[in-house]
C-alpha positions, -999 to 999 in steps of 0.1 A, spaced: -172 29 -529 -136 42 -531 -120 45 -564 -78 38 -570 -75 75 -558 -84 73 -520 -105 105 -514 -96 133 -490 -107 134 -455 -123 166 -452 -157 161 -430 -164 189 -406 -173 159 -383 -162 123 -378 -197 119 -374 -204 126 -406 -179 101 -418 -192 83 -449 -179 38 -453 -153 49 -478 -136 73 -462 -138 54 -431 -120 24 -446 -92 47 -462 -88 59 -420 -89 31 -408 -61 18 -433 -40 47 -426 -41 44 -388 -33 3 -392 -4 10 -412 11 29 -380 4 -6 -363 20 -24 -392 51 -7 -395 53 -5 -348 49 -40 -346 79 -44 -374 104 -26 -360 93 -40 -325 99 -77 -334 124 -77 -363 153 -70 -337 149 -103 -324 155 -121 -352 186 -99 -360 199 -100 -328 232 -122 -343 237 -96 -373 232 -65 -355 261 -80 -326 285 -88 -356 279 -54 -372 282 -31 -343 311 -54 -323 293 -64 -293 282 -97 -281 249 -108 -284 237 -104 -249 248 -72 -254 233 -67 -285 199 -78 -270 203 -46 -251 183 -25 -278 153 -48 -276 152 -34 -236 161 -2 -246 127 1 -269 103 -14 -246 117 13 -219 110 34 -244 72 28 -244 66 24 -210 84 57 -206 69 73 -233 33 62 -233 22 85 -201 41 112 -209 32 122 -244 -1 112 -237 -4 140 -213 21 162 -228 -3 163 -262 -36 160 -244 -42 197 -260 -39 193 -292 -56 179 -317 -59 143 -324 -49 141 -359 -19 161 -353 -10 141 -324 -8 108 -345 8 127 -368 34 139 -346 41 104 -333 45 91 -363 70 115 -371 88 104 -339 84 71 -351 103 73 -386 132 95 -368 140 73 -340 143 41 -369 160 67 -393 182 70 -368 187 34 -361 196 34 -396 226 55 -393 237 49 -355 276 47 -354 280 25 -327 263 6 -297 256 39 -278 240 52 -304 220 28 -314 208 22 -278 194 57 -280 179 58 -312 157 23 -306 146 45 -269 132 74 -293 117 44 -316 97 35 -289 87 63 -274 58 69 -296 47 35 -295 17 36 -266 8 68 -270 3 63 -309 -19 31 -302 -38 50 -275 -49 80 -296 -53 56 -326 -74 35 -308 -98 64 -301 -102 79 -332 -108 42 -345 -135 43 -319 -149 73 -329 -156 68 -362 -181 39 -362 -212 34 -338 -207 29 -303 -216 -4 -304 -182 -12 -329 -160 7 -309 -137 -29 -301 -142 -39 -336 -127 -5 -343 -102 -10 -318 -91 -45 -335 -85 -26 -373 -61 -9 -355 -43 -34 -339 -47 -57 -366 -17 -40 -384 6 -55 -356 -8 -88 -357 -3 -88 -395 35 -73 -389 42 -107 -372 31 -126 -409 43 -101 -433 63 -70 -419 87 -92 -395 95 -123 -418 105 -100 -447 122 -76 -435 143 -103 -410 147 -121 -447 161 -84 -461 183 -77 -426 200 -111 -431 208 -105 -470 217 -70 -471 225 -63 -438 206 -53 -403 208 -16 -410 180 -24 -439 157 -39 -423 152 -8 -402 152 16 -440 121 -6 -447 108 2 -411 117 40 -419 99 40 -453 66 23 -442 68 55 -413 72 77 -439 42 62 -458 20 62 -430 27 98 -418 17 105 -454 -18 81 -452 -27 101 -422 -24 131 -435 -46 127 -464 -68 101 -450 -78 106 -417 -103 130 -406 -97 160 -380 -110 134 -353 -136 164 -340 -152 134 -320 -124 126 -299 -124 152 -271 -91 174 -262 -82 181 -223 -54 187 -209 -23 174 -193 -38 176 -156 -71 160 -168 -51 130 -184 -27 123 -156 -65 119 -135 -64 85 -150 -34 76 -127 -62 82 -96 -88 58 -106 -82 20 -90 -105 8 -122 -78 22 -145 -50 7 -124 -67 -31 -121 -75 -33 -160 -37 -27 -165 -31 -53 -139 -50 -79 -160 -33 -68 -191 4 -68 -174 -3 -102 -156 -24 -119 -178 1 -114 -209 31 -126 -191 22 -161 -196 22 -155 -236 54 -136 -236 70 -162 -211 62 -190 -241 73 -168 -270 105 -157 -258 118 -190 -261 96 -206 -288 125 -214 -313 143 -235 -287 111 -253 -273 103 -258 -315 135 -276 -321 147 -291 -290 113 -302 -276 92 -304 -305 117 -320 -326 112 -294 -355 141 -285 -382 153 -250 -374 142 -242 -409 109 -245 -400 110 -221 -371 104 -193 -395 72 -206 -408 61 -213 -372 67 -181 -364 46 -168 -392 18 -197 -381 16 -173 -347 13 -142 -364 -18 -162 -384 -31 -167 -349 -29 -130 -338 -49 -117 -371 -76 -144 -361 -77 -138 -326 -75 -100 -334 -106 -101 -355 -125 -128 -332 -118 -104 -299 -127 -74 -317 -164 -92 -323 -168 -108 -289 -161 -80 -268 -184 -55 -288 -210 -83 -278 -202 -89 -243 -167 -70 -229 -164 -87 -196 -179 -120 -203 -157 -118 -233 -125 -112 -214 -133 -138 -184 -134 -163 -212 -106 -154 -230 -86 -151 -203 -98 -185 -193 -90 -201 -229 -55 -186 -224 -49 -204 -193 -61 -240 -210 -40 -235 -241 -7 -225 -219 -13 -254 -195 -22 -278 -232 11 -267 -246 30 -288 -220 22 -315 -235 19 -304 -270 52 -290 -273 63 -324 -278 50 -332 -309 59 -314 -340 26 -309 -353 5 -303 -319 33 -275 -310 23 -259 -343 -14 -263 -333 -6 -251 -298 15 -219 -312 -13 -207 -329 -36 -209 -303 -17 -189 -280 -10 -164 -307 -50 -162 -311 -58 -161 -275 -32 -136 -268 -45 -113 -298 -83 -116 -288 -76 -102 -252 -61 -66 -269 -91 -50 -285 -114 -59 -252 -87 -44 -227 -79 -15 -251 -121 -7 -249 -125 -16 -208 -98 12 -204 -118 34 -225 -147 28 -207 -131 31 -169 -110 57 -179 -138 91 -176 -119 120 -191 -87 106 -192 -85 83 -220 -60 90 -243 -33 83 -212 -52 56 -201 -52 40 -236 -17 44 -243 -8 29 -208 -23 -5 -223 11 -7 -243 32 5 -219 16 -26 -195 19 -50 -222 58 -41 -228 60 -49 -190 41 -84 -191 69 -89 -226 98 -81 -201 82 -102 -171 70 -130 -189 106 -136 -206 124 -131 -166 102 -156 -150 107 -181 -179 145 -180 -179 142 -185 -143 118 -219 -147 142 -228 -175 178 -218 -155 163 -237 -128 164 -272 -148 123 -275 -153 125 -277 -192 117 -258 -220 77 -262 -217 76 -246 -178 74 -212 -194 38 -226 -204 34 -241 -172 41 -209 -157 17 -185 -184 -10 -207 -175 -6 -197 -140 1 -161 -151 -38 -165 -171 -51 -175 -140 -40 -148 -117 -51 -121 -145 -88 -138 -147 -85 -132 -103 -73 -95 -109 -101 -93 -135 -124 -107 -112 -115 -80 -85 -119 -55 -110 -154 -60 -116 -163 -65 -82 -154 -32 -72 -169 -18 -97 -201 -34 -88 -196 -23 -54 -189 13 -65 -222 13 -82 -239 1 -56 
């Protein structure tokens, strides 16, 4: 059992990692997810403060969120391929150093233009970090516990929505928006130290080369699995983007309760993340079908549930849980179909989710602008989840035909 002083990770092989060392390593990996989740979502709650602080309109300030997402989409494949020859632990440390520098630059950005650049830089390591961290976590446990290990890494992202984002947003509102990113920078520094001290050398994760990693892009199963995430997750983001107005104008909740309900959403993500990891380890493909179907049902029910404050809160929890439950399974599926290009494939999962974020928000905005109301994004989301089911079905059938 670990004492108050964490053991150093001085193991010759990750296969020999004892349970105490493994727990500390998982904590270090999850810390990175916590910092990334905090910086990704806190800007949404501080847009008015950012806009006034740098002298631009709120819609213009919203572009800093897009800059971060663009960084994720660009950085995931490029960094995964570029670092393919490097030891995995060194890659994790380097990615978190880059993340920390990007957020420190955000704190000191003197203008809107520099802020855009700093948010783009902060987003670059996002997908590659989660990709390598997922592979690292999977290498530390027996084969039958891979999805649960991946879920542990993703737990940091889920917990960020419960603790990190509300805390950083509150700090930013009281002491200025830059203080929120100062906290993220501190988290980044702490994560770098934790990775150095607690994560073993990860001999169990194969080192490849850029050509091998880019080979993932030639595999149809990789693209189909990414499409499942891009399409299936779009519905969750279509609702989440406009959830504040939905809760106040449709459900009738006082605006002061919105942060509380968003924390409920985060709790749903934590629960879903844990459950999703367990289900994926037991039956990967059946669990993905079941969870996509669950998301479709939950989003469809939210169209009616949003009109009552109590059922709306339950619906928000269920949407967070259903969405987060899919992530460990999709990440594990990518690891299975990527063959020897796992780093790039795993990183691309998060690029796909950021595309889903942008697409979901765009589609939700279209139906709202068309006068269909703030429950319409949930209806669109249900259809996207059903479309994700069809894509998953095509993927499985194609894989079976290839096997035959």
